[in-house]
Each structure stands twice: as C-alpha cells, then as structure tokens.
C-alpha positions in Angstrom: 16.5 25.3 31.7 14.1 24.1 34.5 10.6 24.7 35.7 9.8 23.2 39.2 6.2 22.8 40.3 3.7 22.2 44.9 0.9 23.2 46.8 -2.8 22.2 46.2 -3.5 18.6 46.3 -6.1 15.7 46.1 -6.3 13.1 48.9 -7.6 9.6 49.2 -7.5 8.8 52.9 -3.9 9.3 53.6 -3.0 9.6 50.0 -2.1 12.8 48.3 -0.9 14.5 44.8 0.5 18.0 45.2 1.5 20.3 42.3 4.7 22.0 42.9 5.4 25.9 41.7 7.1 27.0 38.4 10.5 28.4 38.4 13.4 29.0 36.0 10.9 29.1 33.0 12.8 29.8 29.5 11.2 29.9 26.2 10.9 26.4 25.3 12.0 24.5 28.6 10.6 23.5 32.0 11.1 21.1 34.7 7.9 19.9 36.3 8.1 18.6 40.0 5.5 16.9 42.1 5.1 15.4 45.4 3.2 12.4 46.4 2.0 10.8 49.8 1.3 7.2 49.6 1.6 4.0 51.9 5.1 2.5 51.2 3.3 -0.6 50.0 1.7 1.3 46.9 4.9 3.4 46.5 6.4 0.5 44.2 3.3 0.1 41.9 1.9 3.6 41.6 3.1 6.0 38.7 3.3 9.7 38.8 3.3 12.4 36.4 2.4 15.9 35.2 -0.3 16.8 32.7 -0.2 20.2 31.0 -1.9 22.1 28.3 -3.3 25.4 27.4 -6.8 25.2 28.8 -7.3 26.5 32.5 -10.0 23.7 33.2 -7.2 21.1 32.6 -8.1 17.4 32.8 -6.8 14.4 31.1 -9.1 14.8 28.0 -8.2 18.4 27.0 -4.2 18.1 28.0 -1.7 18.9 25.4 0.9 16.4 26.7 1.8 14.3 29.7 4.9 12.8 31.3 4.9 9.8 33.6 7.6 8.6 36.0 8.2 6.2 38.7 11.4 7.5 40.2 11.0 9.1 43.6 13.4 11.1 45.8 11.9 11.2 49.1 8.3 12.1 48.2 9.4 14.0 45.1 9.6 13.5 41.4 10.5 15.6 38.4 9.9 15.6 34.8 11.6 17.7 32.2 10.3 19.0 28.9 12.3 20.9 26.2 9.6 21.3 23.6 7.2 24.0 24.9 6.2 26.9 22.8 7.6 30.1 23.5 5.3 32.9 25.2 2.6 30.6 25.8 0.7 30.3 29.2 0.7 26.8 30.3 -1.7 25.1 32.8 -0.4 22.1 34.6 -1.3 19.6 37.4 0.5 16.8 38.9 -1.2 13.1 39.2 -1.0 9.8 40.7 -2.2 6.7 39.3 -2.7 4.0 41.8 -2.5 0.3 41.1 -6.3 -0.2 41.0 -6.1 2.6 38.3 -7.6 5.4 40.5 -6.1 8.9 39.7 -5.4 11.5 42.3 -5.0 15.2 40.9 -2.8 18.0 42.4 -4.3 21.7 41.9 -3.9 23.4 38.4 -1.5 26.1 38.5 0.2 28.0 35.5 3.2 29.7 34.1 4.1 31.7 31.0 7.0 30.7 28.8 9.6 33.5 28.0 10.1 35.4 24.7 12.3 33.5 22.4 15.8 34.7 22.2 18.3 32.9 19.8 16.3 29.7 19.4 18.1 26.8 17.6 16.3 25.3 14.9 16.1 21.6 15.0 15.2 18.5 12.8 14.5 15.7 14.8 14.2 12.4 13.2 12.5 9.7 15.3 12.8 6.1 13.3 10.4 4.2 15.5 7.5 6.6 14.3 8.9 7.3 11.1 8.3 11.1 11.8 10.5 14.2 11.0 9.9 17.0 13.7 10.8 20.8 13.1 11.2 22.6 16.3 12.8 25.8 17.8 14.5 25.4 21.2 16.8 26.7 23.6 17.8 23.4 24.9 20.6 21.3 23.4 19.1 18.3 22.1 21.0 15.1 21.5 20.4 11.7 19.7 18.8 9.4 22.4 16.9 12.1 24.0 13.0 11.7 23.9 10.8 13.9 22.0 6.9 13.5 21.7 7.4 10.2 23.6 9.8 8.9 20.8 13.6 8.2 20.9 15.5 10.7 18.9 17.7 8.7 16.2 19.3 11.5 14.3 19.0 15.1 14.3 20.3 18.3 12.4 20.3 21.9 13.8 21.4 25.5 13.1 22.9 26.4 9.6 21.8 23.0 8.3 18.4 24.0 8.3 18.3 28.0 8.0 21.2 28.4 5.6 21.4 25.3 3.5 24.0 25.8 0.8 23.0 23.1 -1.7 19.9 21.5 -3.1 20.4 18.7 -0.8 18.9 19.1 2.7 20.6 17.7 5.5 18.2 15.0 6.5 18.7 13.3 3.2 20.2 10.4 4.9 16.5 9.5 6.1 15.6 9.4 2.4 12.7 6.8 1.9 11.8 6.4 5.5 9.8 9.3 6.4 5.9 8.8 6.4 5.3 12.0 8.6 6.7 15.5 8.9 5.6 17.7 11.8 6.2 21.4 12.3 5.8 22.6 15.9 4.7 26.0 16.9 8.1 26.6 18.5 9.6 26.6 14.8 7.5 29.5 13.6 10.2 32.3 14.4 12.8 30.1 12.6 13.4 31.8 8.9 15.0 29.2 6.5 16.2 31.0 3.4 16.8 27.9 1.2 13.6 25.5 1.1 15.2 23.6 -2.0 14.3 20.0 -2.0 13.0 20.1 1.4 10.4 17.0 1.0 11.8 15.9 -2.3 14.5 13.8 -0.4 11.9 11.9 1.5 11.3 10.2 -1.6 13.1 7.0 -2.7 13.2 6.0 -6.3 10.3 7.7 -7.2 8.2 6.0 -4.4 7.2 8.6 -2.0 6.7 7.4 1.7 5.4 10.8 2.8 1.7 10.9 3.5 1.3 13.8 5.8 2.7 17.3 6.7 1.4 18.7 10.0 1.7 22.2 11.2 3.1 23.7 7.8 1.6 27.0 9.0 4.6 27.4 11.2 6.9 27.2 8.5 8.1 30.8 8.2 9.0 31.4 4.6 9.4 35.5 4.9 13.1 35.1 4.0 13.0 32.1 1.7 14.5 32.7 -1.9 14.6 29.1 -3.1 11.6 26.8 -3.2 12.7 24.8 -6.2 11.7 21.2 -6.1 10.3 21.8 -2.5 7.4 19.1 -2.6 8.9 17.1 -5.7 7.6 13.7 -5.8 5.3 13.9 -2.9 2.9 11.5 -4.8 1.1 10.3 -1.6 0.1 13.7 -0.2 -3.5 14.1 -0.7 -3.6 17.7 0.7 -1.2 20.6 0.9 -1.9 23.9 2.5 0.6 26.7 1.5 -1.9 29.6 1.2 -0.1 31.4 4.0 3.3 30.9 2.4 5.2 34.5 2.2 6.8 34.3 -1.2 7.9 37.9 -1.8 11.6 37.1 -1.9 11.4 33.7 -3.8 13.2 33.6 -7.1 13.1 29.8 -8.0 9.9 28.0 -7.9 11.0 25.3 -10.5 9.4 21.9 -9.8 8.0 23.2 -6.6 5.1 20.7 -6.8 6.4 18.3 -9.3 4.9 14.7 -9.4 2.3 15.7 -6.6 0.0 13.4 -8.4 -2.6 12.7 -5.6 -3.3 16.5 -5.0 -6.9 17.2 -6.2 -6.7 20.9 -5.2 -3.9 23.4 -4.3 -4.4 27.3 -3.2 -1.6 29.4 -4.8 -3.6 32.2 -5.6 -1.9 34.3 -2.9 1.6 33.5 -4.0 3.7 36.8 -4.5 5.7 36.0 -7.8 7.1 39.2 -8.7 10.9 38.2 -8.0 10.4 34.6 -9.5 12.6 33.9 -12.5 12.2 30.1 -12.8 8.9 28.3 -12.9 9.9 25.3 -15.1 8.0 22.2 -14.0 6.2 24.0 -11.4 3.2 21.9 -11.6 4.4 19.1 -13.8 2.7 15.9 -13.4 0.0 17.2 -10.7 -2.3 14.8 -12.7 -5.3 14.9 -10.2 -5.5 18.6 -9.8 -9.2 19.8 -11.1 -8.6 23.3 -10.6 -5.7 25.8 -10.3 -5.6 29.5 -9.8 -2.6 31.2 -11.1 -4.3 34.0 -12.6 -2.7 36.6 -10.2 0.6 35.3 -10.8 3.1 38.3 -11.8 5.4 36.6 -14.3 7.2 39.7 -15.6 10.7 38.2 -14.3 10.1 34.5 -15.2 12.7 33.4 -17.9 11.7 29.5 -18.0 8.2 28.1 -18.2 9.2 24.5 -19.5 6.9 21.9 -18.3 5.1 24.3 -16.2 1.5 22.5 -16.6 2.7 19.6 -18.3 0.6 16.3 -17.4 -1.9 18.3 -15.5 -4.6 16.1 -17.2 -7.4 16.8 -14.9 -7.7 20.4 -15.2 -10.5 21.5 -17.3 -9.9 25.1 -17.4 -6.7 27.3 -16.8 -6.5 31.1 -16.9 -3.0 32.3 -18.2 -4.5 35.1 -20.0 -2.6 37.6 -18.0 0.7 36.1 -18.1 3.7 38.7 -18.8 6.0 36.5 -20.9 8.5 39.0 -22.3 11.4 37.5 -20.6 10.4 33.7 -21.2 13.0 31.8 -23.4 11.5 28.3 -22.7 7.9 27.1 -23.1 8.8 23.5 -24.1 6.1 21.1 -22.9 4.5 23.9 -21.1 0.8 22.4 -21.5 1.7 18.9 -22.8 -0.7 16.2 -21.8 -3.3 18.8 -20.4 -5.9 16.2 -21.9 -9.2 17.9 -20.4 -8.3 21.6 -21.6 -10.9 22.5 -24.4 -9.6 26.0 -24.5 -6.6 28.3 -23.8 -6.1 32.2 -24.0 -2.6 33.1 -24.8 -3.5 36.1 -26.6 -1.3 38.2 -24.1 1.7 36.0 -24.7 4.9 37.8 -25.9 7.1 35.1 -27.3 9.8 37.2 -29.0 12.5 35.8 -26.9 11.3 32.1 -26.8 13.7 29.7 -28.4 12.0 26.5 -27.3 8.1 25.5 -28.0 8.9 21.7 -28.4 5.9 19.8 -27.3 4.2 22.9 -25.9 0.5 22.0 -26.7 1.5 18.2 -27.3 -1.2 15.8 -26.7 -3.9 18.2 -25.6 -6.4 16.2 -27.0 -9.4 18.0 -26.0 -8.2 21.3 -26.6 -10.6 22.9 -29.3 -9.6 26.5 -29.3 -6.4 28.5 -28.8 -6.9 32.2 -28.6 -4.2 34.3 -30.2 -4.2 37.1 -32.4 -0.3 36.8 -33.2 1.9 34.8 -35.5 4.7 33.2 -33.6 8.0 32.0 -34.5 10.7 29.9 -32.7 13.8 28.0 -33.8 12.7 24.8 -32.0 8.8 23.8 -32.2 9.1 20.0 -32.7 5.6 18.3 -32.2 4.3 21.6 -30.9 0.7 20.6 -31.7 1.3 16.8 -32.1 -2.0 15.0 -30.6 -4.1 17.9 -30.5 -6.6 16.1 -32.3 -9.7 18.2 -31.7 -8.0 21.9 -32.3 -9.6 24.0 -34.9 -8.4 27.5 -35.7 -8.1 29.0 -39.2 -7.6 25.2 -40.3 -8.4 22.1 -38.5 -5.9 19.8 -37.0 -3.6 17.9 -39.4 -1.0 15.3 -38.0 1.5 16.6 -40.6 1.2 20.1 -39.5 2.6 20.3 -36.0 5.3 23.0 -35.6 5.3 26.8 -35.1 4.5 27.4 -38.7 0.8 26.9 -37.4 1.0 29.0 -34.5 -0.8 31.8 -36.4 -4.5 33.0 -36.7 -4.5 33.0 -40.4 -3.3 29.8 -41.8 -2.9 28.0 -38.6 -4.5 26.6 -35.3 -5.0 30.0 -33.6 -8.3 31.9 -33.2 -8.5 35.5 -33.2 -10.0 36.9 -30.0 
C-alpha cells in the first residue's frame, strides 16, 4: 500500500522543499513523496526525507519518525513505511538538508490510516540492535527489509504467533541474544491464545539477556488461555507492568514469573484467576519482591500450588487468608525459603485433597506464627517445617519434629485464630 505526498514549501533563494498529498492510505502503510528544487551542484550532496508524527505543530523534536533518501527521479523522491498504527491521524512534512546543514521544510499535511482489516501479526528480529519487535501489519514483510531503521534478520508471522501449538515459541532460535522486546501499537488488535514461554526462550543457560520489554500494554491477552512460564528466567528485568492483563480465560499460570529475581514489585492485584488450575512456581525465586498482593486471587479451581511462593525471600508479609484450596493436591515447597515472613494465616486452607506437603514451610527462618485451627494430614510431608527455627505454636520448634504430625494447634506448630 502507498501514500503519496505536495504543495506547501519553504524556500531559500531558488531552493525549495515541497510536501505532497497522501493517497492509497492503508491501515499500516504509506509511501511519502516529496519534491525538491535545488541547483544541480547541490543535488548530489543534499539529502531529502519526510518527518511524521501525531502532533499538528510538527518539528524535528516532536517527530515520531523520519526517513531519508538521496535518490531522486527528476525532482521527486519517495519513502515507504509499513509500520504505521491503524486508525491514527498522522501529520507529516518533507525536508531537505543542505550540505551546510541548513534544513528546508515543506508544509505540514495530514492523513488518517484506515481501520485494521485482517492485520498479520509479525515478530521481527533485528540482530544489530538485539531487539524483537511485535507488530500488526497489512504489508508482507521479508527478511532484509528495514524496520525502525534496523535490518530484519529473521521473522515469524501468522499462526506462529496467535496459535502457538507447543510451549516452544517460534522465535526460540534467537535464544540468548535478545536484550529488548518491543510491542508496537499496531499489535494491540492481535489476540494470541498461547503465551507459554514467550520470553522464557530469551534465556540461555539460565542467564537472561533480556533487560526491557517496551509497550507491553499493546499485548492483548483477552483470548489467552496459557501463560505458563511466560516470563520464566527473566532475571534482568527490573520492572514489569502486567496490571492491564486480561486473564479471564487463562487456565495455566504455572511458572509465570519464575526466577524474575530482579523485580522488586509486581502488580497482579487485578488478575482474574477464576479459571486457573495451575499456579505451581508462579512466583518461584522472585527473591527481590518486597510486596505481593494476591489477596483477591480466586483459587477455587487451582489444583497445583507447589513452589508457588518458594524463594520469595524479601517478602515481609503475604495474605493468603482467603485462598480456596479445596481442589489443591500439591502444596510442596509452597513457602520454602520465605525467610522474612514472620506470620502466615492459613486458617481457611482446605487440605483434604492435598497429597504432597514436602518442604511446605521449609527454611522460613523468621516465621513465628502460623494461624490455623485445623489438624492437617498428608501422605507426603518430608521436612515440612525443617529450618523454621523461630516457629512457636502449641510447642516451640524442634528440629526433630518437622512433618505433618505437627501441623495442628494442639500439639504442633499452629496457633489458633
């Protein structure tokens, strides 16, 4: 698709820059055309181009992008872009840069991109700037094309993105090389169904290269059912904004933030978890999280909570008092190594179906009080309270008494509420 841009000019003697009129506008593409009038001696040294943006008073400082060329056909030049945002009003103007660094600008004009129809989802890998871009486009992209002034060295599209059939995303081949991920606004109408391991595969031998995910608000999760290990091992991410995620259809969140060890905060307070059945390892080894609000989690369908908060050693409090655990079968290592927790309220835990409590509270060295009025039983409870050296209930901690026999408020470590 194309957009052709003319009229309006700035002049310097007999030198002019003219902005053309837009045509053939599509949802994401445009070909900008400018006209230049220069003495022949300057044509070979000057450069020409287009700047564009979303502000009417368009100038070099507030532009969203620009493109330059030195190729002229008569006095005409053109620049094609395929990564515009659908249903967006763009302002644009031509410019000429003379060899003395003087700029001549054409008049500002505008057009509005079309409504998106059947946009193709793309993941574009640009090796030179170690960035993986996610875009929606009506253009057929190819390796060797330029995006964001970078050469595309690999790409994936269509069902590779929206209908991933395994837990291995198509871009696993760039494993270990990506430092940045960018979701562009054009991607916001794309609705992937499987987000399993999407960023996990950007980790190589447990060393994450990924330092930043930009534009995550343009990842539409409304149809996603699987978010397992989505950010697994992203140990260099220091911030992650997922508060906008629509999780109403998600059934698997196991390992979702596993080993996100540089995060100090994470807002999951608005997650809709009513359909989730797996939360094992969801926050495992998020060792620098100082707070975590899961008090509104609907856990009525969850079957696996093993490793869920294991290794969250910087948490000083954790409210799980409203967790519905009637269907949970695995609680092993659930709170292991939560060394800064001083109390836990599990008084509403229904553990009748739990078969594994191995290491459940293991090494919670500062844990003083576990509130619970019930007596628990479980076939597997090895080292359940081992290392809970500060724990006091009906009895004080004894390193020889660490299994489920002491999960009660009468002769064990629980405290009635």
